[in-house]
C-alpha positions in Angstrom: 1.1 46.8 -75.0 2.4 46.4 -78.4 3.7 49.7 -79.9 2.0 49.0 -83.3 -1.7 49.6 -83.6 -3.8 47.7 -86.1 -7.6 47.4 -86.6 -7.9 43.6 -86.8 -8.7 41.0 -84.2 -5.5 39.0 -84.5 -3.4 41.9 -83.3 -3.3 40.8 -79.6 -2.0 37.4 -80.6 0.7 38.9 -82.8 1.9 41.2 -80.0 1.9 38.4 -77.4 4.0 36.3 -79.8 6.4 39.1 -80.4 6.7 39.8 -76.7 7.6 36.2 -76.0 10.4 36.1 -78.5 11.7 39.3 -77.0 11.6 37.8 -73.5 13.4 34.7 -74.7 16.1 36.8 -76.4 16.5 39.0 -73.3 16.9 35.9 -71.1 19.5 34.4 -73.4 21.5 37.7 -73.5 21.3 38.0 -69.7 22.6 34.4 -69.1 25.3 34.8 -71.8 26.6 38.0 -70.3 26.5 36.6 -66.8 29.0 33.9 -68.1 31.0 36.7 -69.7 30.9 35.0 -73.1 31.0 37.0 -76.4 28.3 36.4 -79.0 31.0 35.2 -81.4 32.3 32.6 -78.9 28.9 31.5 -77.7 27.5 31.1 -81.2 30.4 28.8 -82.1 29.8 26.8 -78.9 26.1 26.5 -79.5 26.6 25.8 -83.3 24.5 28.8 -84.3 25.4 31.5 -86.8 26.4 34.7 -84.9 24.1 36.9 -86.9 21.2 34.5 -86.2 22.1 34.7 -82.5 22.0 38.5 -82.7 18.5 38.3 -84.1 17.4 35.8 -81.5 18.7 38.0 -78.6 16.9 41.0 -80.0 13.7 39.1 -80.3 13.5 39.4 -84.1 13.5 35.6 -84.9 11.3 32.8 -83.9 13.4 29.8 -82.8 12.6 26.1 -82.6 12.7 24.1 -79.4 15.8 22.3 -80.9 17.6 25.6 -81.4 16.7 26.7 -77.8 17.9 23.3 -76.5 21.3 23.9 -78.2 21.5 27.4 -76.7 20.6 26.1 -73.2 23.2 23.3 -73.5 25.8 26.0 -74.4 24.7 28.0 -71.3 24.7 24.8 -69.2 21.1 25.5 -68.0 17.9 23.5 -68.0 14.6 24.5 -69.6 13.2 24.8 -66.1 15.9 27.1 -64.9 15.7 29.2 -68.1 12.0 29.8 -67.8 12.0 30.2 -64.0 12.8 33.9 -64.3 11.1 37.2 -63.5 11.2 37.9 -67.2 8.5 35.3 -67.8 6.4 36.0 -64.7 3.8 38.2 -66.4 3.4 40.5 -63.4 3.1 37.5 -61.0 5.6 37.0 -58.2 7.8 33.9 -58.6 7.2 31.2 -56.0 10.1 30.3 -53.8 
């Protein structure tokens, strides 16, 4: 559940959206660290500002599909492989 509490109906959608950006950022960080690449080096390879990458990894920025594609190319991973992770499972077990 979202740590912020508001009294309007759109709250659930806002929190779900924020959680997705956090999951994407966490997955990018996980993959980048697995390859032992610094943020500085990776941002250069993916043609993204380092400060923007920091915000993405912390789930603070919404990114376009094009930006995600550049990041995934830098990580040498497909969209399918990226989203096929326990991070995106929503409590469901991943199929083998």
